[in-house]
N, C-alpha and C positions, 0 to 999 in steps of 0.2 A: 356231905354227911352232916346231919344236925348235931349240935353239941351234945345233947342228951344221949343220942344214939352212940356217939363216939365214946362217951364216958361209960356206957353200959358195955360196949364191946371191949374196951380196955380192961374194965373190971373183970369181965368173964375170963379174959386171957391172963389175968394176974395169978390165976391158980395153976400150979405146975401140970397137973394131969390134963386140964382142959387145953393148955398150950400144946402139950404133946399130941393130943387128939387132933387139934387144929392143924398142926404141922404135918401130921401123917396124911390128913385129907388133902392138904395143899399139894403134897408130893404126889398123891394118887391122881390128881387132876380130875378131868371130867368123868372118868370112869368111876371115881369114888371108891369107897370100901364099905363092905357090910359091917354091921356091928360085931358079928362073929370074927371077922378078919381083924378089926381094930382091937378087940379084946385079946385075941391071941398074940398079935404083934406087940401090944403094950403090956400084956400080963395083968389085965384088970378084969375083975368079975363083971358079969353082965349087968347086975343091978347098979353097980358103981358107974359103969360106963353109960348106962341109960340116964342116970342123973346128970352126968357131965354133958352128954349130948343135948339133953333138954335145956340146960343152961346156955349152951352155945346157940341153940335155935331161938331161945327167948331173947338173946342179945343180937339176933339177926345176923349171926356169923355163918350159920348153916341153914340149909333147907333139907327137908326130908323127901325121899321118894320111896314109894312102896311098890 
């Protein structure tokens, strides 16, 4: 992992909600979770969750599947 990528990844995970989202997805494994499932599990509104997911994708910690 390049240094700049590592810094971006760690910075993204330094926010509590993003860390909770990331942990939930790690536990889910390859099956993943839908945004609806994540929102319900974590008690977070859709718009807020969308913002945090985008930040994790930008930090290259997540990928999206449709």
